[in-house]
N, C-alpha and C positions, 0 to 999 in steps of 0.2 A: 504494500500500500504506500502511495506517495505521501510523505510527511510534509505538511505545509510549511513554508518558510515564514517565520515569525519576525524576521529582521525588520526593524522600523516600527514595530508595535510595542504595546506595553502589557506586562503581566503584573497586576497589582501596581505597586509603586515603581517597579523596575522597568527601565527602558531597555529594549532588546536591540543591540547595535550590530552584532556580527555572529556568524556561526563559527564555533570552535571545532566541533567534531560530533560524530554520531556513534552510538553504541547500541547494544542489544535492547536496552530498555528505553531509549529515547535520544534526544538531541541536546547538546550542550551549547549554550550561546554566551557570548560576551555581553554582559548587562551593565547597567549603571544605576546606582542608588542615589537619586538626587538629594535625599534628605541627609545622608551621611557623606555625600560627595566622594564616592569611591566606586571603582570597578568591581564587579562581581561576576561569578560564573553561574549561569542559570541552567539547570538540567530539567528539561521538560519531558514528561512521560509520553511515550509514543501513543498516538490516538487509539490504535487498535487495542492497546493494553489498558487505556483509560476507560474503555467500555466494559472491562472485566472487573467486577467488584473485588475478586480475590487479589488481582494484581494491584488495585488501588490500595487495598488494605496492606498488602506487602510493601508497597512503595512508602506509605506513611509510616509503617512500623520501622522500616529501614532508616528513614529520615530521622525519626526520634532516637533510634539506636546510635546512629552515627553522630548525632548532635551532642551526645554525652561525652564524646571523645575530645580531650584537650591535650594535644601533643605536638611538638614542633615539626614532626615528620608525618603528620596526618592532616589532610586538608580540613579546614574548619567549616562547619555547617552554620550558616547564619539564620536561615529562615526556610519555611515550607509554606506553600500557598496553593490556592485553588481559584482559577479565573475561568468561568464558563465551563468548557469541557477540558480545560488544561490543568493538570496537576504539575507543580514544579518545585524544585529544590534549589535554594540559593546558597552558593558556596564561596569561599575565598577564591579570588582570581590569582592564578600563579603564572608568572612570565618565565618561559624557559622551555627548551625542548624536552620531549620524553626520553626516558632511558632507551627505549626501543629505537628512537631516531639516532641517538648517539652511537649505539652499537652498529646500526646500519651504515652510518657515515664513516665511523672510525675503526670498525672491526674490533678484534679482541682487545681488552683493556689490560693495562699493567696492574700488578697487585697493589701498587701505591695509589692507583686511581679507583680500583674496584672496591677495596676493603672499606674505605670511609663510607661509600654509598651503602654497602651491605650492612655495615654496622648501624647506620641510621634506620634502615628498613627493619632490621632485626629488633631494634629497640622499640620501634613503633608497633610491630606485631606483638611483641611480648606485652606491651602496655594494653593493646586492644584485647588480647586474650585474657588478661587479668580482669578486664571489665566484662568478660563473658561474651565477647564478640569474635566472630571469625570472618575473614574477608571473602574467601571463596574464589577470588579472581586475581591473585597476586601475579603480576606479569610486568615486563618493562614498559608496556604501553600505558600502565596505570601509575607510573612513577615520573614525576616532573623534577628536572634537575635545574636549579638556578645557576646564574653566572658565578655565584660564590661557592657552588658545590653542595648547596643544601638539597637533600633528597626529600621529596614529599610524596607520600602514598595517597592516591586519589581513588575515587569511585568505590566507596563502600556501598555501591549500588546493588551488590548481591550479598552484602553482609547482613546478618541478623543475629539476634541473641542466640547463643549456641543452644540454649535449652528450648527455644521457640521454633520447633521444626514442624508444627502441625500445618503451617501454611503451604509447605512443599511436601508432597507425598513422597514416600520412599520409593526410589526407582527413577526419579527425575534427575536430570543432570544440569547443573548451573556452572558456568565458567568457560574458560578457553582451553580446548583439548590439549595443546602442546604443553601447557603449564599445569594441568590437572594432576592430582594425586591418583594413585590406582583405585582407592576406595571411592573417590569422587567420580571416576570414570565408570565404576560399577553401579553408581547410584545409591551407595550405602550411606548411612548416617555419618556425619563428619564431626571431628573435633579440631582443636587448634593445630594438631600435627599435620593436617592436610595443608594448611598455610605454610608450614615449615618445609614440606616437600616442594611446594611451589617456589619458595625462596631458594631452595637448593637448585632448582631448574634455572632460576634467574642467575645465580652465581655461576653455574655451568656455562650459560650463554655469555655472561660478561667476560669470562676468562677465555672462551674458545671462539666466540662469535657465532656459535650454533647452538640450537636446542638439542637435547639428547635424542628425541624421536621426531622424525618427519615422515610423511607419507602423502600419497596423492589425495586421500580423502580423510575427513575427521574420524570416521569409524576405524580406519586403518591405524591412525595414530593412537586411538584409545586401546585398540587391541595390543599394540606394541608396548604401551606403558603398563598394561596389566600383566602381560606374559613374558616380555623380553627384558633382559638386563641392559642397562644403558651402556653405550660405548665408553671405554675408558677415556678419561679426560686427556691423557697424554697421547692418545691415538690421533687427536685433533690438534693438540698443541704440545709437541714433545719437549719444549724448553721448560715446562713446569716441573717442579720437584716431584720425585716419585711419591713423597709423603702425601700428595694431594689425592691419590687414588682411594685409599681407605676412607678418607673424609667424605669425598663425594659419593662413594658407594653407600655409606651410612646415611648421608643426607637424602639419597634417592632410594632408600630401602622400600620394598613393596609393603612390608608390615609396619604400621605406625609405631608399634612398640619398639621396633629396631632402630628408629631414627633418633636424632637429637631431639630432646624434649622441649627445648627453648631456643629462640633465635640467638640469644647471647651465646649459648653453648656451641651452636653451629659456627658462628663467626669466630669465636675464640679458637676452635679447631682449625678453621681455614687460615687464620693468622699464623698459627704455629706451623702448619704444613707449608705455607708459602714462604716462610722464613727459613725453611730447611734447605740444605745444599741441593743444587740442581741435579746431582747424580747420586746414586746410592752409595752410602759409606762403605769402605772396604771392611773385610772380615777382621775381627780383633786378632792382633798378633803381638808378640813381645816388642816392647818399645826399643828402638835402636839407640845407640849411644847419642847423647845430646850433641847437637851441632849448632854452630852460630850461623844464623841466616838473617838476611835483611828483612826488616818488617815489611809485610805486604802492603801495597798501596790499596786502600779501600776503593771498591768500584762504586761510583755514584749511582744512586737509584735512577731508574729511567724516568724521564720527565713525563708528566701526564700528557695525554693527547691534546693537541691544540684545538681550540674551538672551531667548529665548522664555519665556513665562510657564510656571510649573509646572503640570503636568497632574495633580497629586495629587488634587485635588478636582473634577476636571472631571465625574466621574460624578454628583456631587451637584447641580451647576449644571444639567447636562443633564436630570436627573430633574425638578428644579423647573420649568425653562422648558418642558419637554415637556408636563408635566401641565397647566401654565397655558395653553400653546398649544392643547392638546387641548380644554380646557374652553371657552376663548374661541372656538374654531372650531366645536365640536360643537353647542353650544346655539343660537347664531344660525343655524347651518346647518340644524338641524331646523325652525326656524320658517320659514326661506326655502323649504325643500323642501315644507313644508305649503302655503304660499301658491302655489307652482308647481303642486302637485297640484290645488288648487281651480281654478286658471286653466285647466289643460289638461283636467281632468276626473278627479275622484277615482276611485281604485280601478281605474285602467286601467294596462296595462303601460307605456305611454308615460309616463304621469305618474310611475310608480315609477322608471323608468330615468332620466328627466331630473332628477327630484327628488333621487335618490340621487347622481347625477353631480355636481350642484351642491353638495349637502351635503358630500360627501367632498372635492370639489375645493376648496371654501372651507376645510375643515379642513386640507387639505394645505398651502395657502398660509400659513395662520396658524401651523401647526406647523413648517413649513419655515423661516419667518422666525424663530421663537423659537429653533430649533436653530442656525440660522446665526449668531445673536448670540453663541452660545458658540463655535461652530466657527471663526469668523473670527479669534479670538485665537490660534489655533494653526496655521491654514493660510491662505495667501493665495490670492486669485483663485477663491473658491468661491461667488460670488454665485449661480451657477446652481443651487445647492442648493435654493433656494426654489421655482423653477419646476419642477425635477425632482420634488420632493416633491409639489407641487400636481398635476402631470400624472399622476404614478403613482397617487395616491389617487383622483383623478377617474376614472381607468381602472378602478381596483378598485371604486369606488362604482357605476360603470355596470353591473357584472356581479354586484353583491351580490344584486339581485333574482333573478338566475338561480340563484345558490347557494340562495337561499331556496326557489325553486320546485322545484329538484331534491330538496332536503331534505324538503319537504312532500309531494311526490307519490311519491317512491321510497324514501327512507331512513327517514323517520319511521314509516311503516307497518311496516317491518321491525323498527324499534326497539320499537314498541308490541307487536308480536307476541312479541318476546322477553320483554318485561315481563309480558305476559298469560300466558305459559307458565311463569312463575315464575323466569325468568332475569333478574331485575332488575339484578343486578350486571353480567351480560354486556351487557345493553342499555346500561347506563351506560358501560361500558368502550368499547363500540362507538361510541357517540356522541362520546366524548372523542377516540378515535383518529381518527375521521373529521374531527372539527372541527380537530384538530391538523394533519392533512394539508392541509385547505383553507386554514387560516390561514397555515400554513407557506409555501404557494404564494404567498399575498398578500405575505408578508414577502420572498420572493425578488424579486417585482416591484419593491417599494419599494426594497430594498437595491440591486438592479441599476441602477435609475434614479439613485440617489445615488452609486453607485460610478462611473458614467460621468463625474460632475462631478469627482471627486477622483482619478481613475486616474492622472493625470500628476503629481500632487502627492505621492502616497504609494505605498508598495509593498504596502499591505494592503487595497486596494480590493476584491479578491476575497474576503478574509476578512469584509469588511463585509457582503457579500451574505449569507453564512452566519449572521452575527450577527443580522441582521434576521429571517431565516427562523426561527431558533431562538427569538427573542424573541416573534414572533407566535404560533408554535406553543405555547410554554409558557404563554401567557396562558390557553389553553383549559382545561387541567387545573386550574390554580389557581382560576380563576373557577368552574369546575364543582364543585370541592370546597367552595368557600365557599357556593355556593347549595345544595349537598347538605346541609351541616350547618346553615346559618343560614336557609335558605329564600330564594326569589327575592324581592327587594324589590318591593313593589307601589306603586300610586299614582304620582303625577307624578315622585317621586324615582327611581323605577325607570328612567325614561328617560335619566337622566344619571348615576346612581350607578355602575351597572355599567361604562359607558364610561370613567368617571374611574378606577375601580379597574383596568380593563384597561390604560388608558394608563399608569398608574403602574407596573404590572408590566413592560410593554413598555419604558418609559423607563428603568427600573432596569437591565434586562438589557442594552439597547443602550448605556446610559451606562457600565456596567462594561466592556463590550467596547471602547468608544471609549477609556476610560481605559487599558486594557491596551495598545491599539495605539499610543497617543501616547507611552506610557512604555516601549514595547518596546525602544527603542534606547538607553536610558540606561545600559546596561552594555555593555562591549565584548567583543571576542574573536571575533566572528563575521565 
């Protein structure tokens, strides 16, 4: 169900200014409290849940439960309200990226960077557990990191008093599969040790850049975390000390009673393990005669990762490099396609298919390279973007001739008939809508190929597919209107002018979309 956009409206006394993010239970907005003159985060319950009395009761109970918490590493609840059909929660607004975004951009963290964050999260969870609350969805996406390094746990949206389990029947599953405990995956009753398992998964990901279990479907992930042992940490990051293995094995134990029983206990074990030598100590032997040696020079601790670059102007760089890449790939591609056509035999279907495939494939490689030069500043490990873009555009190029054949034999006669009958406006509208549908499908193909590259690095890979489809589709009406009013360019410049204009429109829309996604997590509360 489409969730209405509340930006620009009011909920109670709060002005809704921008959308911050969306989750399973609703949407989080940046709000403003005019009475106290401060920014707030407003979490609005999704409409289809607001119609369910059980969910509303659960939402209000969670709000009251979370409002009892007062801890520097737990987001503060200010208010809960009801406006018409909208139920909302008002929280402290937090500026800073999520821990998930930091891991995606910077990769595995050094121990000097990871341990302070884990220490704060463990202290926050221990505090909540003493109050009788469990979070049920501890994950990097629910942790905001300030510029000063303060870690804040957000979204106690699936938390409730540990003893109040009657609102959720046994057998239901609440949480994010990759970070769930085995008992949570089975739908069993939970206690605080489920959160500690999730904290262990977070620690594993911070140190290795990967979660223990991944699969193509959520059910496959759940099956793995119930029945399979997690991969050894050092199989993914060999430079860590061997002492880390038993600590992580206990943190991710299948049985709750086999795990660490408090967050503090887990973090203290991690601190000791990470301070151990990077290689296993030798077997005990008789000490040799003492010798005089120079004192070793201490090795400085690795510096914490630098902050990711600002994404404020990423849309402009994306626009410039995309248009340049399109121009550099399109014009040589046309010349190469023409030579291929002469070699195979001009005006044959085979020549058109091969020529178009080569032309669009070359364009994809050049365009993908130019976009990667921008994207690599914000996301690590996305070199596959170049190949994915090249293959996707080569595929699209190979069927462009088919689109043209269908348009020439079936659709253009219908359009000409409409114009000949005096329905010129209808004919124009028909051609625009048809073109938007065809180009939108092309955008889906390109967006899906690129999303496969970034799907494990970001949580907006699915939205990227839609952004590309929208961008390709909107190129059609804009170019159609330009040619309607200004006329279609003739001569040699017509072969490159319209593609350059089209690429600029496409690059602007996708650049603005990328800008929004990269900056999406700079405010907290979700």
